[in-house]
C-alpha positions as CSV (number, residue, x, y, z in Angstrom):
1,M,-24.7,-69.5,-24.9
2,D,-27.1,-66.7,-25.4
3,L,-30.2,-68.1,-27.3
4,Q,-31.9,-65.0,-27.8
5,K,-30.5,-62.9,-30.8
6,S,-30.0,-59.2,-29.9
7,P,-32.3,-57.1,-31.8
8,E,-30.9,-55.6,-34.9
9,P,-30.8,-51.7,-35.0
10,R,-33.7,-50.3,-37.0
11,R,-33.1,-48.3,-40.1
12,E,-35.4,-45.5,-40.9
13,P,-36.8,-45.7,-44.3
14,D,-34.9,-43.6,-47.1
15,G,-36.8,-40.6,-48.5
16,C,-37.4,-39.8,-52.1
17,L,-34.3,-37.5,-52.3
18,V,-31.9,-40.2,-50.8
19,V,-33.2,-42.8,-53.6
20,A,-33.2,-40.3,-56.5
21,V,-29.4,-39.4,-55.6
22,R,-28.2,-43.1,-54.6
23,L,-29.6,-45.3,-57.7
24,P,-28.0,-42.9,-60.4
25,V,-24.7,-42.4,-58.4
26,R,-24.5,-46.4,-57.9
27,I,-25.2,-47.1,-61.5
28,V,-22.7,-44.5,-62.8
29,V,-19.9,-45.7,-60.5
30,L,-20.6,-49.5,-61.1
31,V,-20.2,-48.6,-64.9
32,L,-16.9,-46.8,-64.1
33,V,-15.3,-49.6,-61.6
34,V,-16.0,-52.6,-63.4
35,P,-13.2,-51.9,-66.0
36,V,-11.0,-50.8,-63.3
37,R,-11.6,-53.8,-61.2
38,M,-10.9,-56.3,-64.0
39,V,-7.5,-54.5,-65.0
40,W,-6.7,-54.5,-61.2
41,D,-7.4,-58.3,-60.9
42,A,-5.5,-58.9,-64.2
43,L,-2.5,-57.0,-62.7
44,V,-2.9,-59.1,-59.3
45,V,-2.7,-62.3,-61.2
46,T,0.1,-61.1,-63.5
47,G,2.1,-59.8,-60.5
48,R,1.8,-63.2,-58.6
49,L,2.8,-64.9,-61.5
50,L,6.0,-62.7,-62.0
51,R,6.7,-62.9,-58.3
52,D,6.6,-66.8,-58.2
53,T,8.6,-67.4,-61.6
54,V,10.7,-64.5,-62.0
55,L,11.4,-62.4,-59.0
56,K,11.8,-65.0,-56.4
57,P,14.4,-67.0,-58.3
58,L,16.0,-63.7,-59.3
59,G,15.9,-62.7,-55.7
60,R,17.7,-66.2,-54.4
61,A,20.3,-65.7,-57.3
62,L,21.1,-62.2,-56.4
63,L,21.2,-63.2,-52.6
64,W,23.4,-66.0,-53.4
65,I,25.7,-63.6,-55.6
66,G,25.8,-61.1,-52.9
67,R,26.9,-63.4,-50.2
68,A,29.5,-64.9,-52.7
69,L,30.8,-61.2,-53.6
70,F,30.4,-59.7,-50.2
71,V,29.4,-61.6,-47.3
72,W,32.0,-64.5,-47.6
73,P,35.0,-62.4,-48.8
74,F,34.5,-60.0,-45.6
75,V,34.0,-63.0,-43.5
76,A,37.1,-65.0,-44.6
77,L,39.0,-61.4,-44.3
78,W,37.9,-61.2,-40.7
79,R,38.4,-64.4,-39.7
80,Y,41.8,-65.1,-41.2
81,L,43.3,-61.6,-41.5
82,L,41.6,-59.0,-39.0
83,V,41.4,-61.4,-36.0
84,P,44.8,-62.8,-36.0
85,F,46.2,-59.2,-36.8
86,G,44.2,-58.0,-33.9
87,R,45.2,-60.8,-31.6
88,A,49.1,-59.8,-32.6
89,L,48.3,-56.0,-32.0
90,A,46.9,-57.1,-28.5
91,W,49.8,-59.0,-27.7
92,L,52.2,-56.4,-28.8
93,G,50.1,-53.5,-27.1
94,R,50.1,-55.8,-23.9
95,V,53.8,-56.4,-24.1
96,L,55.0,-52.9,-25.3
97,V,52.5,-50.5,-23.5
98,V,50.5,-52.3,-20.8
99,V,53.3,-54.2,-19.0
100,P,55.9,-51.0,-19.1
101,A,52.8,-48.7,-17.9
102,V,52.2,-51.1,-15.1
103,W,55.8,-51.3,-14.0
104,C,56.1,-47.4,-14.2
105,Y,53.0,-47.0,-12.1
106,R,54.2,-49.4,-9.5
107,Y,57.8,-48.5,-9.2
108,V,57.9,-44.8,-10.4
109,L,54.7,-43.1,-10.1
110,T,53.4,-44.6,-6.7
111,P,56.7,-43.7,-4.9
112,V,56.5,-40.0,-6.4
113,G,52.8,-39.8,-5.4
114,H,53.4,-40.6,-2.0
115,A,56.3,-38.1,-1.5
116,L,53.7,-35.3,-3.2
117,V,51.1,-36.4,-0.9
118,L,53.5,-35.8,2.2
119,L,54.7,-32.5,0.8
120,A,50.8,-31.4,0.3
121,R,50.2,-32.3,3.9
122,G,53.0,-30.1,5.2
123,I,51.9,-27.2,2.9
124,G,48.4,-27.9,4.2
125,A,49.7,-28.0,7.7
126,G,51.5,-24.4,7.3
127,L,48.5,-22.8,5.4
128,A,46.2,-23.9,8.2
129,W,48.3,-22.3,10.9
130,V,48.7,-19.2,8.6
131,Y,44.6,-19.1,8.4
132,A,43.9,-19.8,12.1
133,R,46.7,-17.5,13.5
134,V,46.6,-14.6,10.8
135,L,43.8,-14.5,8.5
136,V,40.9,-15.0,11.1
137,P,42.0,-12.2,13.5
138,V,42.4,-9.9,10.2
139,G,39.0,-11.0,8.7
140,R,37.3,-10.5,12.1
141,A,38.6,-6.9,12.3
142,L,37.4,-6.0,8.5
143,A,34.2,-7.6,9.3
144,W,33.8,-5.1,12.4
145,L,34.8,-2.1,10.3
146,V,32.6,-3.0,7.3
147,R,29.5,-3.4,9.6
148,Y,30.0,-0.1,11.4
149,L,31.2,1.8,8.6
150,V,29.2,0.5,5.6
151,V,26.1,-1.7,6.8
152,V,24.8,0.5,9.7
153,P,24.8,3.9,7.8
154,A,23.3,1.9,4.4
155,R,20.5,0.3,6.5
156,W,19.7,3.9,8.1
157,F,19.8,5.4,4.6
158,H,17.4,2.6,3.4
159,T,14.9,2.9,6.5
160,W,14.3,6.6,6.5
161,F,14.9,7.7,2.9
162,L,14.5,4.8,0.1
163,A,11.5,3.3,1.6
164,P,9.3,6.3,1.9
165,V,10.2,7.5,-1.4
166,G,9.7,4.2,-3.1
167,R,6.3,3.8,-1.2
168,A,5.3,7.0,-2.7
169,V,6.4,6.0,-6.3
170,A,4.4,2.8,-6.0
171,W,1.3,4.4,-5.0
172,C,1.5,6.9,-8.0
173,A,2.3,4.0,-10.2
174,R,-0.8,1.9,-9.1
175,G,-3.2,4.9,-9.6
176,L,-1.7,5.4,-13.0
177,A,-2.2,1.6,-13.9
178,W,-5.8,1.9,-12.6
179,L,-6.5,4.6,-14.9
180,L,-5.0,3.0,-17.7
181,G,-6.8,-0.5,-17.2
182,L,-10.1,1.6,-17.1
183,L,-9.4,3.3,-20.3
184,V,-8.4,0.1,-21.8
185,T,-11.4,-2.0,-20.7
186,G,-13.7,0.8,-22.1
187,I,-12.0,0.7,-25.6
188,G,-11.9,-3.2,-25.6
189,L,-15.7,-3.3,-24.9
190,A,-16.4,-0.8,-27.5
191,L,-14.2,-2.9,-30.1
192,Y,-15.6,-6.2,-28.8
193,W,-19.5,-5.1,-29.6
194,T,-18.2,-3.3,-32.8
195,A,-16.4,-6.6,-34.1
196,R,-19.4,-8.9,-32.8
197,V,-22.1,-6.6,-34.5
198,L,-20.1,-6.3,-37.8
199,F,-18.5,-9.5,-38.2
200,V,-19.6,-12.5,-35.6
201,L,-23.3,-12.1,-36.2
202,P,-23.2,-12.2,-40.1
203,A,-20.6,-14.8,-40.2
204,L,-22.7,-17.0,-37.6
205,A,-25.7,-16.4,-39.5
206,L,-24.0,-17.3,-43.1
207,W,-22.7,-20.3,-41.3
208,R,-25.9,-21.2,-39.9
209,W,-28.4,-20.7,-42.9
210,V,-25.8,-21.3,-45.5
211,L,-22.8,-23.1,-45.1
212,A,-24.0,-25.7,-42.7
213,P,-26.9,-27.0,-45.1
214,V,-24.5,-27.0,-48.0
215,G,-22.1,-28.9,-46.2
216,R,-24.5,-31.5,-44.8
217,F,-25.8,-32.0,-48.6
218,L,-22.2,-32.4,-49.9
219,A,-21.3,-34.9,-46.9
220,F,-24.6,-36.8,-47.9
221,V,-23.5,-36.7,-51.6
222,A,-19.8,-37.9,-50.6
223,R,-21.2,-40.7,-48.3
224,E,-23.6,-41.8,-51.1
225,V,-20.5,-41.8,-53.3
226,R,-18.4,-43.8,-51.0
227,D,-21.1,-46.5,-50.4
228,A,-21.6,-46.6,-54.1
229,L,-17.9,-47.1,-54.8
230,G,-17.7,-49.8,-52.0
231,H,-20.9,-51.7,-53.6
232,A,-19.5,-51.5,-57.0
233,W,-16.1,-52.6,-56.0
234,R,-17.7,-55.7,-54.6
235,I,-20.2,-56.3,-57.6
236,A,-17.0,-55.6,-59.9
237,G,-15.2,-58.2,-58.0
238,R,-17.7,-60.7,-58.5
239,I,-18.1,-60.1,-62.0
240,S,-14.1,-60.1,-62.7
241,R,-14.2,-63.4,-60.8
242,A,-16.9,-64.9,-63.1
243,V,-15.1,-63.6,-66.2
244,G,-11.8,-65.2,-64.9
245,R,-13.4,-68.3,-64.3
246,A,-14.8,-68.4,-67.9
247,L,-11.5,-67.5,-69.3
248,G,-9.9,-70.4,-67.5
249,T,-12.6,-72.7,-68.4
250,L,-12.2,-71.7,-72.0
251,F,-8.3,-72.0,-71.9
252,R,-8.6,-75.2,-70.3
253,W,-11.0,-76.7,-73.0
254,I,-9.0,-75.1,-75.9
255,F,-5.4,-75.8,-74.6
256,V,-5.0,-77.9,-71.4
257,E,-7.6,-80.8,-72.2
258,P,-6.2,-81.1,-75.9
259,V,-2.5,-81.2,-74.6
260,R,-3.6,-83.7,-71.9
261,W,-5.4,-86.0,-74.2
262,V,-2.3,-85.8,-76.7
263,Y,-0.2,-86.6,-73.9
264,R,-2.5,-89.3,-72.4
265,T,-3.3,-91.0,-75.8
266,V,-0.4,-90.4,-77.8
267,L,2.9,-89.5,-75.9
268,T,2.6,-92.0,-73.2
269,P,2.1,-95.0,-75.2
270,V,4.7,-93.8,-77.6
271,G,7.0,-93.2,-74.7
272,H,6.4,-96.8,-73.1
273,A,7.0,-98.3,-76.6
274,V,10.2,-96.5,-77.1
275,R,11.1,-97.3,-73.3
276,D,10.3,-101.0,-73.8
277,I,11.8,-101.5,-77.4
278,V,14.8,-98.9,-77.4
279,L,15.8,-98.0,-74.2
280,R,15.7,-101.0,-72.0
281,P,17.7,-103.3,-74.7
282,V,20.2,-100.4,-75.0
283,A,20.5,-100.2,-71.1
284,A,20.8,-104.1,-70.9
285,G,23.4,-104.1,-73.5
286,I,25.3,-101.2,-71.8
287,R,25.1,-103.2,-68.5
288,A,26.6,-106.4,-70.2
289,V,29.4,-104.4,-71.8
290,G,30.0,-102.9,-68.2
291,R,30.0,-106.4,-66.8
292,V,32.2,-107.8,-69.5
293,T,34.8,-104.9,-69.2
294,R,34.8,-105.1,-65.4
295,E,35.6,-108.8,-65.6
296,A,38.4,-108.0,-68.1
297,M,39.9,-105.5,-66.0
298,A,39.7,-107.8,-63.1
299,T,41.6,-110.6,-65.3
300,A,44.1,-108.1,-66.4
301,R,44.6,-106.9,-62.7
302,D,45.1,-110.7,-61.6
303,T,47.6,-111.2,-64.4
304,L,49.6,-108.4,-63.6
305,R,49.7,-109.1,-60.0
306,Q,51.0,-112.6,-60.6
307,A,53.7,-111.3,-63.2
308,R,54.7,-108.9,-60.7
309,A,55.0,-111.7,-57.9
310,E,56.7,-113.9,-60.3
311,F,59.4,-111.0,-61.1
312,R,60.0,-110.2,-57.4
313,R,60.4,-114.2,-56.7
314,T,63.0,-114.3,-59.6
315,L,64.8,-111.3,-58.5
316,F,65.0,-111.6,-54.5
317,G,63.8,-115.5,-54.1
318,T,60.9,-117.1,-52.2
319,P,60.6,-115.0,-49.1
320,R,61.0,-117.0,-45.7
321,Q,57.7,-118.5,-44.2
322,P,57.5,-117.7,-40.6
323,A,57.6,-120.6,-38.2
324,A,54.2,-122.1,-37.0
325,V,53.4,-121.4,-33.5
326,D,51.2,-124.3,-31.6
327,R,48.7,-121.6,-29.8
328,R,46.4,-124.4,-28.6
329,E,46.0,-125.6,-24.8
330,P,48.4,-128.5,-23.5
331,V,46.6,-131.9,-23.7
332,A,46.7,-135.0,-21.4
333,R,47.3,-134.4,-17.7
334,D,49.0,-130.7,-18.1
335,T,45.6,-129.2,-19.0
336,R,43.7,-127.5,-16.6
337,T,41.0,-129.7,-15.0
338,L,37.4,-128.7,-13.4
339,G,37.9,-131.2,-10.5
340,R,41.2,-129.9,-9.3
341,S,42.5,-126.6,-8.0
342,T,45.8,-127.0,-10.0
343,T,46.4,-126.1,-13.5
344,A,49.1,-126.6,-16.1
345,L,50.7,-123.1,-14.6
346,T,50.5,-123.8,-11.1
347,K,51.2,-127.6,-10.9
348,D,54.2,-128.9,-8.8
């Protein structure tokens, strides 16, 4: 950790002109910005309240309605109609198209293709023989004729006629181009100095002695206005927060505290009294009535069950009881013993 603080950059003292421009600009901007900042803060608070109390619930409701109207029907349509229909189409395409196509390729097109390959090989062999035995000798003869009847005369004509004429024409063209370049260079220099004297030097003087100072002054004024706007916006924010706190405190003293006092000192005791005097006895009575009703219903169900049993016994008689089976282990000497290896099932 560096214990020595880095030296802050030194600011040059402002001149009288800077102070004379800065103070009136900041005062005017502060007077204009304070109402705008207070209106802005009020709009921000209103927007947050609307967002939390209206827009978010409305957005959730619209989202649920959109899902119910658009997403879920399309999901159900995709899942329960389109997917089974697509699987059925895929199965039909496989049965009606893919399987016949594979069979046709395997048992029809493949043999025909092999036959066509053999035929093409035979035709290729015949054409190769024709090329080697006929076309090659004819081509060589034509090449010899073209070389000695066309190429050699054309080369001689180019070497002894066209090349000297072309060199002479090129030399004349270079000389003409040199003259034209010299003429264009002279005209360009004359136009350059004319334009420099008539346009560039006056424009440079205008920029250096008029426009640049005016631009620097306007930039200084714009920078001061920008700084004044930022400073005034921060001060207006503090003023707006102070006004908001004062209004909040006044609202709490005028409305919230009286309502809280009424709720705490009046409504809460009244609510407790109503709960203890009215609601609890009524709830106890309702529970007692419910308990009595349940007992009466249970008694009625038992009576109805007994009557149904008596009626069945009257019509069909008493049902036969199953014989009791003794599931206990045998006693006396037939039981399993711990001192012998024999049991009741393995004894002699």
